OpenMM code with the backbone's topology and positions (N, CA, C; nanometers):
from openmm import Vec3, app, unit

residues = "MET SER SER ASP LEU SER PRO GLU TYR ALA TYR THR ILE VAL TYR ALA LYS ASP VAL ALA LYS SER VAL ALA PHE TYR ALA LYS ALA PHE GLY TYR HIS VAL ARG ARG LEU ASP GLU SER ASN ARG TRP GLY GLU LEU ASP SER GLY PRO THR THR ILE ALA PHE THR PRO ILE HIS GLN ARG GLU THR ASP ASP ARG SER GLY ALA VAL GLN THR PRO HIS SER ASP GLN GLU ARG PRO PRO MET GLU VAL CYS PHE SER TYR THR ASP VAL ASP ALA ALA TYR LYS ARG ALA VAL GLU ASN GLY ALA ILE PRO VAL SER LYS PRO GLU ASP LYS GLU TRP GLY GLN ARG VAL GLY TYR VAL ARG ASP ILE ASP GLY ILE VAL VAL ARG MET GLY SER HIS VAL VAL LYS PRO THR LYS GLN ASP".split()
positions = [
    Vec3(0.4341, 20.5345, 14.1287),
    Vec3(0.3476, 20.5814, 14.0226),
    Vec3(0.3904, 20.5155, 13.8907),
    Vec3(0.2981, 20.4513, 13.8263),
    Vec3(0.3319, 20.3874, 13.6997),
    Vec3(0.2528, 20.4536, 13.5875),
    Vec3(0.3137, 20.4548, 13.4719),
    Vec3(0.2443, 20.5087, 13.3548),
    Vec3(0.2752, 20.4197, 13.2363),
    Vec3(0.1842, 20.4184, 13.1425),
    Vec3(0.2031, 20.3381, 13.0220),
    Vec3(0.2398, 20.4319, 12.9091),
    Vec3(0.3657, 20.4339, 12.8739),
    Vec3(0.4128, 20.5211, 12.7664),
    Vec3(0.4423, 20.4435, 12.6385),
    Vec3(0.3853, 20.3241, 12.6256),
    Vec3(0.4016, 20.2458, 12.5034),
    Vec3(0.2978, 20.2930, 12.4022),
    Vec3(0.3424, 20.3508, 12.2927),
    Vec3(0.2459, 20.4039, 12.1968),
    Vec3(0.1805, 20.2962, 12.1119),
    Vec3(0.0641, 20.3277, 12.0645),
    Vec3(-0.0045, 20.2469, 11.9639),
    Vec3(-0.0056, 20.3299, 11.8369),
    Vec3(0.0404, 20.2717, 11.7262),
    Vec3(0.0428, 20.3469, 11.6005),
    Vec3(-0.1003, 20.3737, 11.5575),
    Vec3(-0.1345, 20.4996, 11.5368),
    Vec3(-0.2729, 20.5361, 11.5122),
    Vec3(-0.2998, 20.5860, 11.3707),
    Vec3(-0.2188, 20.6787, 11.3203),
    Vec3(-0.2472, 20.7439, 11.1930),
    Vec3(-0.1231, 20.7550, 11.1066),
    Vec3(-0.1444, 20.7495, 10.9778),
    Vec3(-0.0513, 20.8025, 10.8796),
    Vec3(-0.1278, 20.9177, 10.8163),
    Vec3(-0.0689, 21.0352, 10.8160),
    Vec3(-0.1359, 21.1520, 10.7593),
    Vec3(-0.0696, 21.1853, 10.6268),
    Vec3(-0.1487, 21.1884, 10.5222),
    Vec3(-0.1020, 21.2198, 10.3881),
    Vec3(-0.1445, 21.3629, 10.3566),
    Vec3(-0.0489, 21.4459, 10.3207),
    Vec3(-0.0794, 21.5831, 10.2811),
    Vec3(-0.1162, 21.5823, 10.1336),
    Vec3(-0.2353, 21.6313, 10.1036),
    Vec3(-0.2898, 21.6217, 9.9689),
    Vec3(-0.3274, 21.7588, 9.9138),
    Vec3(-0.3182, 21.7724, 9.7822),
    Vec3(-0.3608, 21.8972, 9.7172),
    Vec3(-0.5109, 21.9162, 9.7317),
    Vec3(-0.5865, 21.8075, 9.7189),
    Vec3(-0.7323, 21.8115, 9.7283),
    Vec3(-0.7754, 21.6902, 9.8115),
    Vec3(-0.8131, 21.7134, 9.9356),
    Vec3(-0.8441, 21.6047, 10.0290),
    Vec3(-0.9570, 21.5158, 9.9765),
    Vec3(-1.0674, 21.5745, 9.9338),
    Vec3(-1.1808, 21.4942, 9.8867),
    Vec3(-1.1424, 21.4083, 9.7671),
    Vec3(-1.0658, 21.4661, 9.6754),
    Vec3(-1.0228, 21.3921, 9.5563),
    Vec3(-0.9294, 21.2774, 9.5950),
    Vec3(-0.8367, 21.3021, 9.6888),
    Vec3(-0.7438, 21.1976, 9.7321),
    Vec3(-0.8148, 21.0855, 9.8062),
    Vec3(-0.9099, 21.1198, 9.8922),
    Vec3(-0.9862, 21.0181, 9.9647),
    Vec3(-1.0617, 20.9297, 9.8657),
    Vec3(-1.1275, 20.9911, 9.7684),
    Vec3(-1.2012, 20.9141, 9.6675),
    Vec3(-1.1057, 20.8277, 9.5852),
    Vec3(-0.9899, 20.8825, 9.5484),
    Vec3(-0.8913, 20.8086, 9.4713),
    Vec3(-0.8426, 20.6852, 9.5472),
    Vec3(-0.8025, 20.7006, 9.6734),
    Vec3(-0.7520, 20.5874, 9.7513),
    Vec3(-0.8609, 20.4816, 9.7722),
    Vec3(-0.9835, 20.5256, 9.7921),
    Vec3(-1.0931, 20.4294, 9.8093),
    Vec3(-1.1115, 20.3463, 9.6824),
    Vec3(-1.1115, 20.4118, 9.5685),
    Vec3(-1.1362, 20.3434, 9.4418),
    Vec3(-1.0139, 20.2649, 9.3928),
    Vec3(-0.8963, 20.3279, 9.3977),
    Vec3(-0.7760, 20.2652, 9.3416),
    Vec3(-0.7202, 20.1535, 9.4285),
    Vec3(-0.7319, 20.1665, 9.5619),
    Vec3(-0.6695, 20.0692, 9.6504),
    Vec3(-0.7681, 19.9875, 9.7320),
    Vec3(-0.8989, 20.0166, 9.7194),
    Vec3(-1.0005, 19.9333, 9.7819),
    Vec3(-1.0328, 19.9657, 9.9269),
    Vec3(-1.0067, 20.0876, 9.9706),
    Vec3(-1.0370, 20.1239, 10.1090),
    Vec3(-1.1779, 20.1791, 10.1244),
    Vec3(-1.2327, 20.1635, 10.2438),
    Vec3(-1.3633, 20.2191, 10.2785),
    Vec3(-1.3410, 20.3564, 10.3418),
    Vec3(-1.4168, 20.4567, 10.2963),
    Vec3(-1.4058, 20.5907, 10.3530),
    Vec3(-1.4746, 20.5921, 10.4887),
    Vec3(-1.3987, 20.6231, 10.5905),
    Vec3(-1.4532, 20.6335, 10.7261),
    Vec3(-1.5157, 20.7704, 10.7476),
    Vec3(-1.4462, 20.8739, 10.6990),
    Vec3(-1.4940, 21.0090, 10.7270),
    Vec3(-1.4346, 21.1089, 10.6292),
    Vec3(-1.5131, 21.2046, 10.5893),
    Vec3(-1.4678, 21.3215, 10.5136),
    Vec3(-1.5462, 21.4379, 10.5703),
    Vec3(-1.4775, 21.5306, 10.6384),
    Vec3(-1.5522, 21.6384, 10.7026),
    Vec3(-1.6101, 21.7344, 10.5991),
    Vec3(-1.7078, 21.8129, 10.6406),
    Vec3(-1.7798, 21.9016, 10.5488),
    Vec3(-1.6903, 22.0066, 10.4848),
    Vec3(-1.5825, 22.0445, 10.5525),
    Vec3(-1.4913, 22.1452, 10.4972),
    Vec3(-1.3930, 22.0857, 10.3966),
    Vec3(-1.3900, 21.9515, 10.3844),
    Vec3(-1.2940, 21.8805, 10.2984),
    Vec3(-1.1498, 21.9075, 10.3406),
    Vec3(-1.1292, 21.9326, 10.4705),
    Vec3(-0.9941, 21.9546, 10.5218),
    Vec3(-0.9435, 21.8349, 10.6008),
    Vec3(-1.0240, 21.7321, 10.6145),
    Vec3(-0.9819, 21.6108, 10.6860),
    Vec3(-1.0629, 21.4936, 10.6343),
    Vec3(-0.9940, 21.3873, 10.5958),
    Vec3(-1.0595, 21.2654, 10.5526),
    Vec3(-0.9883, 21.1459, 10.6105),
    Vec3(-1.0606, 21.0359, 10.6287),
    Vec3(-1.0022, 20.9144, 10.6851),
    Vec3(-1.0507, 20.7919, 10.6096),
    Vec3(-0.9619, 20.6930, 10.5979),
    Vec3(-0.9944, 20.5635, 10.5407),
    Vec3(-0.9761, 20.4579, 10.6481),
    Vec3(-1.0644, 20.3586, 10.6506),
    Vec3(-1.0471, 20.2438, 10.7393),
    Vec3(-0.9332, 20.1598, 10.6851),
    Vec3(-0.8375, 20.1296, 10.7711),
    Vec3(-0.7248, 20.0464, 10.7274),
    Vec3(-0.6815, 19.9523, 10.8398),
    Vec3(-0.7785, 19.8855, 10.8993),
    Vec3(-0.7473, 19.7936, 11.0086),
    Vec3(-0.7299, 19.8691, 11.1385),
    Vec3(-0.6293, 19.8330, 11.2164),
    Vec3(-0.6121, 19.8965, 11.3473),
    Vec3(-0.5548, 20.0385, 11.3397),
    Vec3(-0.5142, 20.0821, 11.2215),
    Vec3(-0.4638, 20.2177, 11.2042),
    Vec3(-0.5562, 20.2935, 11.1095),
    Vec3(-0.5279, 20.4192, 11.0886),
    Vec3(-0.6081, 20.5030, 11.0004),
    Vec3(-0.5172, 20.5720, 10.9009),
    Vec3(-0.5611, 20.5804, 10.7762),
    Vec3(-0.4939, 20.6631, 10.6769),
    Vec3(-0.5766, 20.7905, 10.6713),
    Vec3(-0.5136, 20.9031, 10.7030),
    Vec3(-0.5844, 21.0304, 10.7059),
    Vec3(-0.5272, 21.1241, 10.6006),
    Vec3(-0.6086, 21.2172, 10.5552),
    Vec3(-0.5686, 21.3144, 10.4537),
    Vec3(-0.6012, 21.4542, 10.5031),
    Vec3(-0.5112, 21.5460, 10.4765),
    Vec3(-0.5311, 21.6857, 10.5131),
    Vec3(-0.4607, 21.7707, 10.4077),
    Vec3(-0.4993, 21.8966, 10.3914),
    Vec3(-0.4388, 21.9796, 10.2867),
    Vec3(-0.2886, 22.0005, 10.3055),
    Vec3(-0.2182, 22.0177, 10.1943),
    Vec3(-0.0748, 22.0432, 10.1972),
    Vec3(-0.0448, 22.1695, 10.2773),
    Vec3(-0.1211, 22.2736, 10.2526),
    Vec3(-0.0969, 22.4001, 10.3231),
    Vec3(-0.2089, 22.4286, 10.4206),
    Vec3(-0.1689, 22.4486, 10.5446),
    Vec3(-0.2625, 22.4836, 10.6507),
    Vec3(-0.1971, 22.5880, 10.7392),
    Vec3(-0.2701, 22.6871, 10.7704),
    Vec3(-0.2177, 22.7923, 10.8571),
    Vec3(-0.1710, 22.7338, 10.9896),
    Vec3(-0.2483, 22.6409, 11.0462),
    Vec3(-0.2157, 22.5842, 11.1776),
    Vec3(-0.0817, 22.5119, 11.1785),
    Vec3(-0.0557, 22.4311, 11.0783),
    Vec3(0.0681, 22.3519, 11.0794),
    Vec3(0.1835, 22.4218, 11.0099),
    Vec3(0.1593, 22.4946, 10.9016),
    Vec3(0.2689, 22.5641, 10.8329),
    Vec3(0.3389, 22.6601, 10.9284),
    Vec3(0.2626, 22.7329, 11.0087),
    Vec3(0.3204, 22.8297, 11.1022),
    Vec3(0.3939, 22.7621, 11.2165),
    Vec3(0.3531, 22.6432, 11.2548),
    Vec3(0.4136, 22.5759, 11.3698),
    Vec3(0.5290, 22.4843, 11.3334),
    Vec3(0.5121, 22.4055, 11.2274),
    Vec3(0.6137, 22.3044, 11.1985),
    Vec3(0.6757, 22.3175, 11.0602),
    Vec3(0.6409, 22.4203, 10.9867),
    Vec3(0.6998, 22.4413, 10.8559),
    Vec3(0.6112, 22.3920, 10.7433),
    Vec3(0.6400, 22.4378, 10.6240),
    Vec3(0.5620, 22.4011, 10.5063),
    Vec3(0.6002, 22.2619, 10.4569),
    Vec3(0.5033, 22.1916, 10.4027),
    Vec3(0.5264, 22.0607, 10.3423),
    Vec3(0.6050, 22.0821, 10.2131),
    Vec3(0.7087, 22.0033, 10.1947),
    Vec3(0.7897, 22.0113, 10.0735),
    Vec3(0.7404, 21.9066, 9.9744),
    Vec3(0.7159, 21.9471, 9.8531),
    Vec3(0.6679, 21.8534, 9.7516),
    Vec3(0.7728, 21.8402, 9.6413),
    Vec3(0.7784, 21.7234, 9.5773),
    Vec3(0.8751, 21.7022, 9.4690),
    Vec3(0.8507, 21.7995, 9.3537),
    Vec3(0.9577, 21.8334, 9.2832),
    Vec3(0.9483, 21.9238, 9.1691),
    Vec3(0.9303, 21.8489, 9.0372),
    Vec3(0.9589, 21.7173, 9.0381),
    Vec3(0.9466, 21.6382, 8.9161),
    Vec3(0.9306, 21.4911, 8.9531),
    Vec3(0.9071, 21.4065, 8.8519),
    Vec3(0.8966, 21.2622, 8.8742),
    Vec3(1.0304, 21.2001, 8.9124),
    Vec3(1.1387, 21.2763, 8.8994),
    Vec3(1.2707, 21.2276, 8.9373),
    Vec3(1.2968, 21.2464, 9.0868),
    Vec3(1.2024, 21.3099, 9.1557),
    Vec3(1.2092, 21.3286, 9.3008),
    Vec3(1.0868, 21.2633, 9.3626),
    Vec3(1.0959, 21.2304, 9.4898),
    Vec3(0.9802, 21.1756, 9.5585),
    Vec3(0.9772, 21.2269, 9.7014),
    Vec3(0.8583, 21.2286, 9.7601),
    Vec3(0.8487, 21.2754, 9.8986),
    Vec3(0.9269, 21.1816, 9.9911),
    Vec3(0.9619, 21.2290, 10.1104),
    Vec3(1.0398, 21.1451, 10.2014),
    Vec3(0.9541, 21.0435, 10.2759),
    Vec3(0.8588, 20.9862, 10.2070),
    Vec3(0.7762, 20.8804, 10.2647),
    Vec3(0.7233, 20.7926, 10.1528),
    Vec3(0.6807, 20.6744, 10.1906),
    Vec3(0.6214, 20.5805, 10.0966),
    Vec3(0.5074, 20.5128, 10.1706),
    Vec3(0.3968, 20.4935, 10.1039),
    Vec3(0.2831, 20.4239, 10.1630),
    Vec3(0.2874, 20.2804, 10.1129),
    Vec3(0.2715, 20.1844, 10.2025),
    Vec3(0.2786, 20.0425, 10.1643),
    Vec3(0.1492, 19.9711, 10.2011),
    Vec3(0.0941, 19.8970, 10.1059),
    Vec3(-0.0270, 19.8192, 10.1284),
    Vec3(0.0011, 19.6732, 10.0962),
    Vec3(-0.0529, 19.5827, 10.1770),
    Vec3(-0.0370, 19.4392, 10.1538),
    Vec3(-0.1628, 19.3827, 10.0899),
    Vec3(-0.1422, 19.2966, 9.9933),
    Vec3(-0.2516, 19.2304, 9.9228),
    Vec3(-0.2201, 19.0830, 9.9049),
    Vec3(-0.3229, 19.0017, 9.8981),
    Vec3(-0.3061, 18.8613, 9.8650),
    Vec3(-0.2741, 18.8475, 9.7165),
    Vec3(-0.3436, 18.9256, 9.6323),
    Vec3(-0.3225, 18.9225, 9.4879),
    Vec3(-0.2681, 19.0583, 9.4439),
    Vec3(-0.1378, 19.0733, 9.4460),
    Vec3(-0.0729, 19.2002, 9.4142),
    Vec3(-0.0992, 19.2406, 9.2695),
    Vec3(-0.0975, 19.1439, 9.1769),
    Vec3(-0.1169, 19.1749, 9.0350),
    Vec3(-0.2558, 19.2353, 9.0108),
    Vec3(-0.3582, 19.1771, 9.0709),
    Vec3(-0.4945, 19.2289, 9.0544),
    Vec3(-0.5072, 19.3662, 9.1203),
    Vec3(-0.4461, 19.3836, 9.2365),
    Vec3(-0.4520, 19.5120, 9.3063),
    Vec3(-0.3798, 19.6207, 9.2256),
    Vec3(-0.2655, 19.5868, 9.1695),
    Vec3(-0.1894, 19.6807, 9.0867),
    Vec3(-0.2722, 19.7226, 8.9653),
    Vec3(-0.3329, 19.6248, 8.9004),
    Vec3(-0.4151, 19.6518, 8.7821),
    Vec3(-0.5308, 19.7451, 8.8179),
    Vec3(-0.6002, 19.7179, 8.9292),
    Vec3(-0.7117, 19.8030, 8.9718),
    Vec3(-0.6630, 19.9449, 8.9991),
    Vec3(-0.5480, 19.9573, 9.0674),
    Vec3(-0.4961, 20.0893, 9.1000),
    Vec3(-0.4683, 20.1706, 8.9729),
    Vec3(-0.4006, 20.1093, 8.8763),
    Vec3(-0.3671, 20.1787, 8.7516),
    Vec3(-0.4941, 20.2121, 8.6736),
    Vec3(-0.5893, 20.1209, 8.6688),
    Vec3(-0.7150, 20.1468, 8.5985),
    Vec3(-0.7947, 20.2604, 8.6625),
    Vec3(-0.7653, 20.2914, 8.7892),
    Vec3(-0.8386, 20.3961, 8.8599),
    Vec3(-0.7542, 20.5205, 8.8856),
    Vec3(-0.6515, 20.5404, 8.8041),
    Vec3(-0.5781, 20.6659, 8.8069),
    Vec3(-0.4411, 20.6659, 8.8701),
    Vec3(-0.3967, 20.5548, 8.9286),
    Vec3(-0.2611, 20.5496, 8.9830),
    Vec3(-0.1619, 20.5507, 8.8660),
    Vec3(-0.0502, 20.6151, 8.8853),
    Vec3(0.0519, 20.6246, 8.7813),
    Vec3(0.1487, 20.5067, 8.7971),
    Vec3(0.1599, 20.4212, 8.6965),
    Vec3(0.2490, 20.3050, 8.7072),
    Vec3(0.3946, 20.3471, 8.7251),
    Vec3(0.4638, 20.2806, 8.8154),
    Vec3(0.6070, 20.3017, 8.8356),
    Vec3(0.6809, 20.1734, 8.7975),
    Vec3(0.6427, 20.0609, 8.8581),
    Vec3(0.6982, 19.9325, 8.8168),
    Vec3(0.5969, 19.8224, 8.8465),
    Vec3(0.5803, 19.7343, 8.7480),
    Vec3(0.4847, 19.6245, 8.7609),
    Vec3(0.5291, 19.5290, 8.8713),
    Vec3(0.4339, 19.4542, 8.9290),
    Vec3(0.4700, 19.3587, 9.0341),
    Vec3(0.5717, 19.2559, 8.9855),
    Vec3(0.6666, 19.2267, 9.0745),
    Vec3(0.7670, 19.1239, 9.0477),
    Vec3(0.8049, 19.0575, 9.1789),
    Vec3(0.8515, 18.9354, 9.1681),
    Vec3(0.8947, 18.8614, 9.2868),
    Vec3(1.0307, 18.9131, 9.3310),
    Vec3(1.0429, 18.9387, 9.4613),
    Vec3(1.1678, 18.9890, 9.5180),
    Vec3(1.2413, 18.8764, 9.5894),
    Vec3(1.3706, 18.8888, 9.6003),
    Vec3(1.4535, 18.7834, 9.6602),
    Vec3(1.4212, 18.7595, 9.8071),
    Vec3(1.3597, 18.8537, 9.8741),
    Vec3(1.3275, 18.8375, 10.0163),
    Vec3(1.1915, 18.7707, 10.0392),
    Vec3(1.1281, 18.7225, 9.9302),
    Vec3(1.0060, 18.6445, 9.9431),
    Vec3(0.8778, 18.7247, 9.9368),
    Vec3(0.8796, 18.8350, 9.8654),
    Vec3(0.7613, 18.9198, 9.8529),
    Vec3(0.7405, 18.9560, 9.7069),
    Vec3(0.6151, 18.9686, 9.6666),
    Vec3(0.5812, 19.0187, 9.5332),
    Vec3(0.5468, 19.1661, 9.5506),
    Vec3(0.6108, 19.2540, 9.4729),
    Vec3(0.5978, 19.3973, 9.4940),
    Vec3(0.5833, 19.4711, 9.3613),
    Vec3(0.4932, 19.5684, 9.3597),
    Vec3(0.4783, 19.6616, 9.2487),
    Vec3(0.4660, 19.8018, 9.3055),
    Vec3(0.4965, 19.9018, 9.2238),
    Vec3(0.4921, 20.0406, 9.2693),
    Vec3(0.4088, 20.1265, 9.1753),
    Vec3(0.3339, 20.2194, 9.2351),
    Vec3(0.2595, 20.3214, 9.1616),
    Vec3(0.2792, 20.4544, 9.2341),
    Vec3(0.2363, 20.5610, 9.1713),
    Vec3(0.2292, 20.6919, 9.2371),
    Vec3(0.0827, 20.7300, 9.2488),
    Vec3(0.0492, 20.7986, 9.3586),
    Vec3(-0.0874, 20.8468, 9.3737),
    Vec3(-0.1032, 20.9782, 9.2967),
    Vec3(-0.2182, 21.0413, 9.3075),
    Vec3(-0.2450, 21.1627, 9.2299),
    Vec3(-0.1646, 21.2830, 9.2769),
    Vec3(-0.0983, 21.2723, 9.3933),
    Vec3(-0.0119, 21.3794, 9.4421),
    Vec3(0.1364, 21.3443, 9.4284),
    Vec3(0.1670, 21.2306, 9.3643),
    Vec3(0.3055, 21.1915, 9.3416),
    Vec3(0.3669, 21.1037, 9.4495),
    Vec3(0.2895, 21.0682, 9.5525),
    Vec3(0.3419, 20.9824, 9.6588),
    Vec3(0.3562, 20.8406, 9.6064),
    Vec3(0.4705, 20.7789, 9.6351),
    Vec3(0.4953, 20.6418, 9.5920),
    Vec3(0.4164, 20.5469, 9.6818),
    Vec3(0.3448, 20.4540, 9.6187),
    Vec3(0.2681, 20.3528, 9.6901),
    Vec3(0.3252, 20.2167, 9.6528),
    Vec3(0.3741, 20.1456, 9.7542),
    Vec3(0.4247, 20.0092, 9.7353),
    Vec3(0.3069, 19.9154, 9.7567),
    Vec3(0.2868, 19.8263, 9.6627),
    Vec3(0.1812, 19.7258, 9.6731),
    Vec3(0.2511, 19.5912, 9.6794),
    Vec3(0.2404, 19.5243, 9.7936),
    Vec3(0.3154, 19.4010, 9.8099),
    Vec3(0.2374, 19.2922, 9.8793),
    Vec3(0.2841, 19.1712, 9.8596),
    Vec3(0.2281, 19.0572, 9.9315),
    Vec3(0.2942, 19.0522, 10.0685),
    Vec3(0.2419, 18.9678, 10.1544),
    Vec3(0.3118, 18.9430, 10.2801),
    Vec3(0.4395, 18.8682, 10.2465),
    Vec3(0.5443, 18.8909, 10.3221),
    Vec3(0.6716, 18.8229, 10.2970),
    Vec3(0.6559, 18.6743, 10.3292),
    Vec3(0.6978, 18.5915, 10.2350),
    Vec3(0.6923, 18.4479, 10.2518),
    Vec3(0.8352, 18.3970, 10.2670),
    Vec3(0.8579, 18.3171, 10.3698),
    Vec3(0.9928, 18.2618, 10.3879),
    Vec3(1.0239, 18.1677, 10.2718),
    Vec3(1.1431, 18.1818, 10.2149),
    Vec3(1.1801, 18.0908, 10.1050),
    Vec3(1.1807, 17.9454, 10.1529),
    Vec3(1.1398, 17.8572, 10.0639),
    Vec3(1.1404, 17.7153, 10.0989),
    Vec3(1.2832, 17.6638, 10.0959),
    Vec3(1.3162, 17.5817, 10.1898),
    Vec3(1.4512, 17.5262, 10.1993),
    Vec3(1.4661, 17.4149, 10.0969),
    Vec3(1.5708, 17.4279, 10.0162),
    Vec3(1.5959, 17.3262, 9.9138),
    Vec3(1.7099, 17.2377, 9.9597),
    Vec3(1.6910, 17.1065, 9.9422),
    Vec3(1.7953, 17.0112, 9.9835),
    Vec3(1.8938, 16.9893, 9.8733),
] * unit.nanometer
topology = app.Topology()
chain = topology.addChain("A")
for resn in residues:
    res = topology.addResidue(resn, chain)
    for name in ("N", "CA", "C"):
        topology.addAtom(name, app.Element.getBySymbol(name[0]), res)
């Protein structure tokens, strides 16, 4: 008997204070297409290639009772134990669009020693969003 237990990464679920507001924010600030927002505003999804970015309320009877309450930062000096990362060809333009559409600036894009251009913002719920280029191998200098 054989079985295939190799998983395919399917969802990142973001716990949000207001699902509809977060879905609209991510669509506008980061350029995603809204796949779905249910009528109750308790579940939303964005198209993000082969995976899905999903949103659900911070507090839910179903999950709070089973797996515990979501812990949120108390200040800007704390952050949730996750970070959302998006890749862009033009990180500077993407960063500018995000900030112009309500993202909170953390650090402007800069070139990193590992061959990536990276900038950081916070979303409307305080989640850190890394905006980066694809990693480029450094050119070999003779």
